[in-house]
C-alpha atoms as a printed R data frame, in Angstrom:
    type eleno elety resid chain resno      x       y       z
1   ATOM     1    CA   MET     A     1 75.504  36.170 100.724
2   ATOM     2    CA   THR     A     2 76.227  37.941  97.425
3   ATOM     3    CA   ILE     A     3 75.691  36.023  94.200
4   ATOM     4    CA   THR     A     4 78.961  35.641  92.281
5   ATOM     5    CA   HIS     A     5 78.191  32.643  90.052
6   ATOM     6    CA   VAL     A     6 75.339  31.922  87.630
7   ATOM     7    CA   LEU     A     7 74.635  28.257  86.828
8   ATOM     8    CA   LEU     A     8 72.381  27.670  83.818
9   ATOM     9    CA   ASP     A     9 70.426  24.742  82.476
10  ATOM    10    CA   ILE     A    10 70.122  24.711  78.655
11  ATOM    11    CA   GLU     A    11 66.904  23.127  77.375
12  ATOM    12    CA   GLY     A    12 63.949  25.375  78.227
13  ATOM    13    CA   THR     A    13 66.275  27.853  79.943
14  ATOM    14    CA   THR     A    14 68.625  29.333  77.353
15  ATOM    15    CA   CYS     A    15 67.533  27.329  74.292
16  ATOM    16    CA   PRO     A    16 64.027  26.310  73.191
17  ATOM    17    CA   VAL     A    17 62.945  22.780  74.064
18  ATOM    18    CA   SER     A    18 61.864  22.401  70.448
19  ATOM    19    CA   PHE     A    19 65.458  22.578  69.170
20  ATOM    20    CA   VAL     A    20 66.505  19.663  71.330
21  ATOM    21    CA   ALA     A    21 63.336  17.609  70.891
22  ATOM    22    CA   GLU     A    22 62.577  18.347  67.248
23  ATOM    23    CA   VAL     A    23 66.052  18.882  65.761
24  ATOM    24    CA   LEU     A    24 68.930  17.459  67.819
25  ATOM    25    CA   PHE     A    25 67.355  14.195  68.999
26  ATOM    26    CA   PRO     A    26 65.898  13.225  65.589
27  ATOM    27    CA   TYR     A    27 69.193  14.093  63.877
28  ATOM    28    CA   ALA     A    28 71.163  11.888  66.275
29  ATOM    29    CA   ARG     A    29 68.665   9.047  65.963
30  ATOM    30    CA   THR     A    30 68.810   9.157  62.174
31  ATOM    31    CA   GLN     A    31 72.617   9.123  62.117
32  ATOM    32    CA   LEU     A    32 73.188   6.695  65.013
33  ATOM    33    CA   GLY     A    33 73.356   3.357  63.182
34  ATOM    34    CA   ALA     A    34 75.704   4.624  60.477
35  ATOM    35    CA   TYR     A    35 77.907   6.384  63.019
36  ATOM    36    CA   LEU     A    36 78.363   3.241  65.134
37  ATOM    37    CA   SER     A    37 79.072   1.181  62.049
38  ATOM    38    CA   ASP     A    38 81.566   3.639  60.578
39  ATOM    39    CA   ARG     A    39 83.412   4.198  63.887
40  ATOM    40    CA   ALA     A    40 83.234   0.658  65.275
41  ATOM    41    CA   GLU     A    41 87.032   0.265  65.322
42  ATOM    42    CA   GLU     A    42 87.741   3.477  67.237
43  ATOM    43    CA   PRO     A    43 88.783   2.757  70.862
44  ATOM    44    CA   GLU     A    44 86.690   5.587  72.329
45  ATOM    45    CA   VAL     A    45 83.568   4.413  70.519
46  ATOM    46    CA   GLN     A    46 84.263   0.807  71.534
47  ATOM    47    CA   ALA     A    47 84.478   1.941  75.173
48  ATOM    48    CA   LEU     A    48 81.157   3.761  74.894
49  ATOM    49    CA   ILE     A    49 79.516   0.719  73.296
50  ATOM    50    CA   ALA     A    50 80.789  -1.446  76.158
51  ATOM    51    CA   GLU     A    51 79.361   1.041  78.657
52  ATOM    52    CA   VAL     A    52 76.008   0.981  76.846
53  ATOM    53    CA   LYS     A    53 75.949  -2.832  76.888
54  ATOM    54    CA   GLN     A    54 76.545  -2.875  80.642
55  ATOM    55    CA   CYS     A    55 73.712  -0.391  81.185
56  ATOM    56    CA   TRP     A    56 71.519  -2.529  78.926
57  ATOM    57    CA   LEU     A    57 72.303  -5.636  80.974
58  ATOM    58    CA   ASP     A    58 71.400  -3.734  84.155
59  ATOM    59    CA   ASP     A    59 68.180  -2.356  82.674
60  ATOM    60    CA   ALA     A    60 65.263  -4.291  84.193
61  ATOM    61    CA   SER     A    61 62.531  -2.608  82.141
62  ATOM    62    CA   PRO     A    62 60.390  -5.046  80.103
63  ATOM    63    CA   GLU     A    63 61.230  -3.263  76.861
64  ATOM    64    CA   ALA     A    64 64.990  -3.500  77.451
65  ATOM    65    CA   ILE     A    65 64.701  -7.184  78.339
66  ATOM    66    CA   GLU     A    66 62.654  -7.843  75.209
67  ATOM    67    CA   LEU     A    67 65.245  -6.091  73.043
68  ATOM    68    CA   ARG     A    68 68.033  -8.149  74.638
69  ATOM    69    CA   GLN     A    69 66.184 -11.384  73.973
70  ATOM    70    CA   ARG     A    70 65.259 -10.419  70.432
71  ATOM    71    CA   ASP     A    71 68.610  -9.075  69.218
72  ATOM    72    CA   GLY     A    72 71.047 -10.806  71.559
73  ATOM    73    CA   MET     A    73 72.809  -7.476  72.106
74  ATOM    74    CA   ARG     A    74 74.754  -7.876  68.870
75  ATOM    75    CA   ASP     A    75 73.931  -4.275  68.005
76  ATOM    76    CA   VAL     A    76 73.371  -1.571  70.619
77  ATOM    77    CA   ALA     A    77 71.648   0.774  68.144
78  ATOM    78    CA   PRO     A    78 68.104  -0.572  68.788
79  ATOM    79    CA   TYR     A    79 68.513  -0.060  72.536
80  ATOM    80    CA   LEU     A    80 69.931   3.438  72.058
81  ATOM    81    CA   GLU     A    81 67.092   4.312  69.674
82  ATOM    82    CA   TRP     A    82 64.599   3.076  72.265
83  ATOM    83    CA   LEU     A    83 66.258   5.280  74.897
84  ATOM    84    CA   ILE     A    84 66.039   8.295  72.574
85  ATOM    85    CA   ASP     A    85 62.378   7.598  71.763
86  ATOM    86    CA   HIS     A    86 61.543   7.516  75.475
87  ATOM    87    CA   ASP     A    87 63.800  10.457  76.418
88  ATOM    88    CA   ILE     A    88 65.806   8.296  78.827
89  ATOM    89    CA   LYS     A    89 69.031  10.058  79.728
90  ATOM    90    CA   LEU     A    90 71.938   7.600  79.655
91  ATOM    91    CA   THR     A    91 75.398   9.150  79.980
92  ATOM    92    CA   PRO     A    92 77.140   7.117  77.214
93  ATOM    93    CA   LEU     A    93 74.205   7.841  74.909
94  ATOM    94    CA   LYS     A    94 74.662  11.550  75.570
95  ATOM    95    CA   ASP     A    95 78.330  11.165  74.699
96  ATOM    96    CA   LEU     A    96 77.512   9.418  71.422
97  ATOM    97    CA   GLN     A    97 74.866  11.989  70.552
98  ATOM    98    CA   GLY     A    98 77.418  14.732  71.132
99  ATOM    99    CA   ARG     A    99 79.835  13.113  68.712
100 ATOM   100    CA   ILE     A   100 77.127  12.828  66.068
101 ATOM   101    CA   TRP     A   101 76.062  16.436  66.596
102 ATOM   102    CA   GLU     A   102 79.672  17.562  66.231
103 ATOM   103    CA   ALA     A   103 79.653  16.377  62.636
104 ATOM   104    CA   GLY     A   104 76.283  18.031  62.040
105 ATOM   105    CA   TYR     A   105 77.434  21.382  63.417
106 ATOM   106    CA   ALA     A   106 80.674  21.189  61.431
107 ATOM   107    CA   GLU     A   107 78.709  20.594  58.228
108 ATOM   108    CA   GLY     A   108 76.330  23.468  58.983
109 ATOM   109    CA   ALA     A   109 73.362  21.123  59.276
110 ATOM   110    CA   LEU     A   110 72.849  22.210  62.902
111 ATOM   111    CA   VAL     A   111 72.712  25.762  64.314
112 ATOM   112    CA   ALA     A   112 71.496  26.475  67.860
113 ATOM   113    CA   PRO     A   113 68.659  29.032  68.259
114 ATOM   114    CA   LEU     A   114 69.016  30.593  71.710
115 ATOM   115    CA   PHE     A   115 66.205  32.669  73.216
116 ATOM   116    CA   GLU     A   116 66.516  36.235  71.954
117 ATOM   117    CA   ASP     A   117 67.496  37.750  75.311
118 ATOM   118    CA   VAL     A   118 70.138  35.149  76.175
119 ATOM   119    CA   PRO     A   119 73.263  36.208  74.203
120 ATOM   120    CA   GLU     A   120 73.294  39.794  75.476
121 ATOM   121    CA   ALA     A   121 72.502  38.662  79.025
122 ATOM   122    CA   LEU     A   122 75.424  36.219  79.016
123 ATOM   123    CA   LYS     A   123 77.796  38.920  77.788
124 ATOM   124    CA   ARG     A   124 76.478  41.464  80.308
125 ATOM   125    CA   TRP     A   125 76.760  39.089  83.251
126 ATOM   126    CA   GLN     A   126 80.313  38.173  82.271
127 ATOM   127    CA   GLN     A   127 81.262  41.829  81.873
128 ATOM   128    CA   ASP     A   128 79.750  42.542  85.291
129 ATOM   129    CA   GLY     A   129 82.112  39.989  86.812
130 ATOM   130    CA   TYR     A   130 79.848  36.997  87.304
131 ATOM   131    CA   VAL     A   131 81.288  33.521  86.763
132 ATOM   132    CA   LEU     A   132 79.016  31.645  84.357
133 ATOM   133    CA   ALA     A   133 78.585  27.874  84.244
134 ATOM   134    CA   VAL     A   134 76.456  25.293  82.428
135 ATOM   135    CA   TYR     A   135 74.798  22.243  83.991
136 ATOM   136    CA   SER     A   136 72.905  20.119  81.499
137 ATOM   137    CA   SER     A   137 71.959  16.491  80.989
138 ATOM   138    CA   GLY     A   138 73.609  16.826  77.589
139 ATOM   139    CA   SER     A   139 77.309  15.955  77.638
140 ATOM   140    CA   VAL     A   140 79.910  18.688  78.095
141 ATOM   141    CA   PRO     A   141 81.140  18.235  74.491
142 ATOM   142    CA   ALA     A   142 77.524  18.663  73.306
143 ATOM   143    CA   GLN     A   143 77.234  21.824  75.403
144 ATOM   144    CA   HIS     A   144 80.370  23.251  73.766
145 ATOM   145    CA   LEU     A   145 78.961  22.438  70.345
146 ATOM   146    CA   LEU     A   146 75.640  24.132  71.047
147 ATOM   147    CA   TYR     A   147 77.120  27.354  72.428
148 ATOM   148    CA   GLY     A   148 79.863  27.298  69.813
149 ATOM   149    CA   HIS     A   149 77.373  27.225  66.925
150 ATOM   150    CA   THR     A   150 74.526  29.585  67.824
151 ATOM   151    CA   GLN     A   151 72.658  31.929  65.515
152 ATOM   152    CA   GLN     A   152 74.528  34.712  67.330
153 ATOM   153    CA   GLY     A   153 77.942  33.107  66.858
154 ATOM   154    CA   ASP     A   154 80.359  31.401  69.252
155 ATOM   155    CA   LEU     A   155 79.418  32.135  72.892
156 ATOM   156    CA   ARG     A   156 81.610  29.566  74.619
157 ATOM   157    CA   ARG     A   157 83.936  32.235  75.973
158 ATOM   158    CA   CYS     A   158 81.112  33.484  78.206
159 ATOM   159    CA   PHE     A   159 81.365  30.340  80.356
160 ATOM   160    CA   SER     A   160 84.068  29.305  82.811
161 ATOM   161    CA   HIS     A   161 82.665  25.916  83.881
162 ATOM   162    CA   TRP     A   162 80.772  23.073  82.206
163 ATOM   163    CA   PHE     A   163 78.952  20.233  84.014
164 ATOM   164    CA   ASP     A   164 76.912  17.229  82.895
165 ATOM   165    CA   THR     A   165 75.499  14.101  84.543
166 ATOM   166    CA   ARG     A   166 78.985  12.694  85.083
167 ATOM   167    CA   THR     A   167 79.118  15.181  87.964
168 ATOM   168    CA   GLY     A   168 75.892  13.688  89.309
169 ATOM   169    CA   PRO     A   169 72.128  13.459  88.626
170 ATOM   170    CA   LYS     A   170 70.478  16.841  88.239
171 ATOM   171    CA   GLN     A   171 67.747  15.918  90.742
172 ATOM   172    CA   ASN     A   172 70.266  15.200  93.542
173 ATOM   173    CA   THR     A   173 71.204  17.832  96.108
174 ATOM   174    CA   ALA     A   174 74.737  16.423  96.334
175 ATOM   175    CA   SER     A   175 75.335  17.269  92.662
176 ATOM   176    CA   TYR     A   176 74.890  20.979  93.339
177 ATOM   177    CA   THR     A   177 77.096  20.878  96.410
178 ATOM   178    CA   GLU     A   178 79.763  19.185  94.284
179 ATOM   179    CA   ILE     A   179 79.418  21.777  91.530
180 ATOM   180    CA   ALA     A   180 79.895  24.631  93.991
181 ATOM   181    CA   GLU     A   181 83.011  22.934  95.331
182 ATOM   182    CA   LEU     A   182 84.379  22.403  91.823
183 ATOM   183    CA   MET     A   183 83.833  26.108  91.111
184 ATOM   184    CA   GLN     A   184 85.653  26.853  94.389
185 ATOM   185    CA   THR     A   185 82.769  28.792  95.841
186 ATOM   186    CA   SER     A   186 79.904  28.257  98.272
187 ATOM   187    CA   SER     A   187 76.459  27.090  97.243
188 ATOM   188    CA   GLN     A   188 75.031  30.278  98.745
189 ATOM   189    CA   SER     A   189 76.904  32.382  96.164
190 ATOM   190    CA   VAL     A   190 75.347  30.560  93.186
191 ATOM   191    CA   LEU     A   191 72.181  31.455  91.257
192 ATOM   192    CA   PHE     A   192 70.759  28.431  89.392
193 ATOM   193    CA   ILE     A   193 68.153  28.823  86.633
194 ATOM   194    CA   SER     A   194 66.218  25.849  85.256
195 ATOM   195    CA   ASP     A   195 62.780  24.888  83.941
196 ATOM   196    CA   SER     A   196 62.720  21.740  86.112
197 ATOM   197    CA   LEU     A   197 61.080  21.905  89.550
198 ATOM   198    CA   ALA     A   198 62.956  18.777  90.687
199 ATOM   199    CA   GLU     A   199 66.291  20.372  89.778
200 ATOM   200    CA   LEU     A   200 65.361  23.619  91.522
201 ATOM   201    CA   GLU     A   201 64.364  21.737  94.672
202 ATOM   202    CA   ALA     A   202 67.724  19.941  94.689
203 ATOM   203    CA   ALA     A   203 69.719  23.119  94.109
204 ATOM   204    CA   SER     A   204 67.712  25.016  96.710
205 ATOM   205    CA   SER     A   205 68.342  22.250  99.244
206 ATOM   206    CA   ALA     A   206 72.049  22.660  98.546
207 ATOM   207    CA   GLY     A   207 71.758  26.344  99.470
208 ATOM   208    CA   MET     A   208 71.648  27.924  96.017
209 ATOM   209    CA   THR     A   209 69.349  30.762  95.000
210 ATOM   210    CA   VAL     A   210 67.083  29.464  92.230
211 ATOM   211    CA   LEU     A   211 64.750  30.821  89.554
212 ATOM   212    CA   PHE     A   212 62.168  28.945  87.510
213 ATOM   213    CA   SER     A   213 62.636  29.435  83.767
214 ATOM   214    CA   ASP     A   214 59.192  29.966  82.257
215 ATOM   215    CA   ARG     A   215 59.610  30.059  78.480
216 ATOM   216    CA   ALA     A   216 57.080  29.701  75.685
217 ATOM   217    CA   GLY     A   217 57.064  26.128  74.448
218 ATOM   218    CA   ASN     A   218 58.261  24.602  77.718
219 ATOM   219    CA   PRO     A   219 56.307  21.464  78.657
220 ATOM   220    CA   GLY     A   220 56.058  22.509  82.304
221 ATOM   221    CA   ARG     A   221 54.891  26.027  83.213
222 ATOM   222    CA   ASP     A   222 54.099  25.450  86.899
223 ATOM   223    CA   ARG     A   223 56.701  27.333  88.948
224 ATOM   224    CA   GLY     A   224 55.759  25.661  92.211
225 ATOM   225    CA   ARG     A   225 57.129  27.629  95.154
226 ATOM   226    CA   PHE     A   226 59.841  29.349  93.133
227 ATOM   227    CA   GLU     A   227 60.094  32.796  91.555
228 ATOM   228    CA   ARG     A   228 59.542  32.829  87.794
229 ATOM   229    CA   ILE     A   229 61.710  34.437  85.131
230 ATOM   230    CA   THR     A   230 60.733  34.839  81.473
231 ATOM   231    CA   ASP     A   231 63.403  37.266  80.219
232 ATOM   232    CA   TYR     A   232 67.002  37.879  81.298
233 ATOM   233    CA   SER     A   233 67.273  41.373  79.825
234 ATOM   234    CA   LEU     A   234 66.916  43.144  83.171
235 ATOM   235    CA   LEU     A   235 68.080  40.363  85.478
236 ATOM   236    CA   ASN     A   236 70.737  41.358  87.972
237 ATOM   237    CA   PRO     A   237 71.844  38.026  89.490
238 ATOM   238    CA   SER     A   238 72.869  39.651  92.772
239 ATOM   239    CA   HIS     A   239 69.348  40.938  93.303
240 ATOM   240    CA   ALA     A   240 67.434  38.012  91.821
241 ATOM   241    CA   ALA     A   241 65.295  37.284  94.862
242 ATOM   242    CA   GLN     A   242 64.391  40.931  95.349
243 ATOM   243    CA   GLN     A   243 63.740  41.686  91.681
244 ATOM   244    CA   LEU     A   244 61.206  38.991  90.868
């Protein structure tokens, strides 16, 4: 079946891992306590804090239990900081991080450095008629912020669909089936690119064509059984399997 849709991960796929790990996460961690304190009366923030507390209560890890016993859950910031330090992806945390990053982008403190070949590839694929979509563990608002504040300008118009872990875990086959349905297409018409073997296995099981993103600085460079891509400059999504 012909590829009509391109679904892209962000970290390690279109944007260096270092930006997320060395810039975004530390910025959010530094600002977290003040943000929660300053916005404590806002209903949306209160709802997110309640969601975090429920996740904290359900967290059976020794560290989470110790934090509960030590602080009595009066303040969720220590738990959220622990999650950030251990790169544990909690949906309400992602939401809060996105809100903090929004202020940073607005102030010019944050600018997203995409891989050099990405902006032109996105524009070319869109011009060629492909439907582009994002699927990231970062929240949809955070995705909009990143692509809206790149070193090459605002690239949000390149994308028609945005998905995060509220759609489903990225390692679950059902998530990719759901995404195809939400885009009103078949899984077989979607090309998914990611640097995660577990995500590629899930997407492949759903029927998608997949490519392993092998970028300098990525923590994992083993492509497993999948075809590798290092540059999108010459990638024709419809011929991905034959090209690489």
